[in-house]
C-alpha positions as a Markdown table, in Angstrom:
| # | Residue | x | y | z |
|---|---|---|---|---|
| 1 | Met | -11.7 | 4.1 | 22.1 |
| 2 | Thr | -13.4 | 7.5 | 20.4 |
| 3 | Glu | -16.0 | 6.9 | 17.7 |
| 4 | Leu | -13.3 | 9.3 | 15.6 |
| 5 | Ala | -10.4 | 7.1 | 16.2 |
| 6 | Leu | -12.4 | 3.6 | 15.1 |
| 7 | Ser | -14.3 | 6.0 | 12.3 |
| 8 | Arg | -10.2 | 6.8 | 11.1 |
| 9 | Arg | -9.1 | 3.2 | 11.4 |
| 10 | Asn | -11.7 | 1.9 | 8.8 |
| 11 | Val | -11.6 | 4.0 | 6.9 |
| 12 | Leu | -7.5 | 2.9 | 7.3 |
| 13 | Ala | -7.4 | 0.0 | 6.3 |
| 14 | Ala | -10.3 | 0.2 | 4.0 |
| 15 | Ala | -8.7 | 2.1 | 1.5 |
| 16 | Gly | -5.0 | 0.0 | 2.2 |
| 17 | Val | -7.5 | -3.1 | 0.8 |
| 18 | Val | -8.4 | -0.5 | -2.3 |
| 19 | Leu | -4.9 | 0.1 | -2.4 |
| 20 | Ala | -4.2 | -3.4 | -2.4 |
| 21 | Ala | -6.6 | -4.8 | -4.8 |
| 22 | Gly | -5.7 | -1.7 | -7.6 |
| 23 | Ser | -2.0 | -3.0 | -6.5 |
| 24 | Ala | -3.4 | -6.6 | -7.6 |
| 25 | Ala | -5.3 | -5.9 | -10.7 |
| 26 | Ala | -2.3 | -3.5 | -12.0 |
| 27 | Phe | 0.5 | -6.1 | -12.1 |
| 28 | Ala | -2.0 | -8.5 | -13.5 |
| 29 | Ser | -2.4 | -6.8 | -16.6 |
| 30 | Ser | 1.2 | -4.6 | -16.4 |
| 31 | Pro | 3.4 | -6.7 | -19.5 |
| 32 | Ala | 6.2 | -5.4 | -17.7 |
| 33 | Met | 6.0 | -7.2 | -14.8 |
| 34 | Ala | 8.2 | -9.5 | -15.1 |
| 35 | Asp | 10.9 | -6.5 | -15.2 |
| 36 | Gln | 9.6 | -6.0 | -12.4 |
| 37 | Gly | 11.2 | -7.7 | -9.7 |
| 38 | Asn | 12.3 | -6.2 | -7.5 |
| 39 | Met | 9.6 | -3.0 | -7.4 |
| 40 | Asp | 7.1 | -6.1 | -6.9 |
| 41 | Ala | 8.6 | -7.2 | -3.9 |
| 42 | Ala | 8.5 | -3.3 | -2.4 |
| 43 | Leu | 5.3 | -3.2 | -2.8 |
| 44 | Arg | 4.6 | -6.8 | -1.2 |
| 45 | Gln | 6.8 | -6.0 | 2.4 |
| 46 | Leu | 4.9 | -2.6 | 2.3 |
| 47 | Gln | 2.1 | -4.3 | 2.1 |
| 48 | Asn | 3.3 | -7.1 | 5.1 |
| 49 | Ala | 3.8 | -3.9 | 6.7 |
| 50 | Leu | 1.1 | -1.8 | 6.1 |
| 51 | Asn | -1.2 | -5.3 | 7.3 |
| 52 | Ser | 0.5 | -5.8 | 10.8 |
| 53 | Leu | 0.0 | -1.8 | 11.4 |
| 54 | His | -4.2 | -3.2 | 10.7 |
| 55 | Arg | -3.5 | -5.7 | 13.0 |
| 56 | Ala | -1.3 | -3.6 | 15.8 |
| 57 | Thr | -3.3 | -2.4 | 18.7 |
| 58 | Pro | -4.6 | 1.2 | 19.1 |
| 59 | Asn | -3.3 | 4.1 | 22.2 |
| 60 | Lys | -0.2 | 5.5 | 19.7 |
| 61 | Gly | -0.7 | 8.8 | 19.9 |
| 62 | Gly | -1.8 | 9.0 | 16.2 |
| 63 | His | 1.6 | 7.3 | 15.6 |
| 64 | Lys | 0.0 | 4.0 | 14.3 |
| 65 | Glu | -2.5 | 6.2 | 11.3 |
| 66 | Arg | 0.1 | 8.0 | 10.8 |
| 67 | Ala | 2.3 | 5.9 | 9.2 |
| 68 | Ala | -0.5 | 3.4 | 7.5 |
| 69 | Glu | -1.3 | 6.8 | 6.0 |
| 70 | Leu | 2.8 | 7.2 | 4.9 |
| 71 | Val | 3.0 | 3.1 | 4.0 |
| 72 | Met | 0.0 | 3.3 | 1.2 |
| 73 | Gln | 1.6 | 6.6 | 0.1 |
| 74 | Ala | 4.8 | 4.7 | -0.9 |
| 75 | Met | 2.7 | 2.0 | -2.4 |
| 76 | Ala | 1.6 | 4.5 | -4.6 |
| 77 | Glu | 4.7 | 5.6 | -5.6 |
| 78 | Val | 5.9 | 2.4 | -6.0 |
| 79 | Gln | 3.3 | 1.5 | -8.5 |
| 80 | Ala | 3.5 | 4.5 | -9.9 |
| 81 | Gly | 7.0 | 3.4 | -10.6 |
| 82 | Ile | 5.7 | 0.8 | -12.2 |
| 83 | Asp | 2.6 | 1.5 | -14.0 |
| 84 | Tyr | 5.9 | 4.5 | -15.3 |
| 85 | Ala | 8.1 | 1.8 | -16.4 |
| 86 | Ala | 5.7 | -0.4 | -18.0 |
| 87 | Glu | 4.6 | 2.6 | -20.4 |
| 88 | His | 7.8 | 3.5 | -21.3 |
| 89 | Gly | 9.7 | -0.2 | -21.6 |
| 90 | Gly | 12.2 | 0.1 | -18.2 |
| 91 | Gly | 13.0 | -2.2 | -16.5 |
């Protein structure tokens, strides 16, 4: 494994941890948390997918890393939806 691939994987892993921590903090402070059961479940499932990707063996031609990036984008969108609903009284 090259230093670039290792570095990229470490950056992706750190970004996933930061995003997960931010999501957990948002859950704890979100007044609409009880109203967002499906969105919360989606976010947990995406976090599980990200964790699985991080545990997967390397050498996937960059596809594993790209998948992790897309999962993190999806997590951010789900969290944005939760935040929007909390701000606008949506359930």
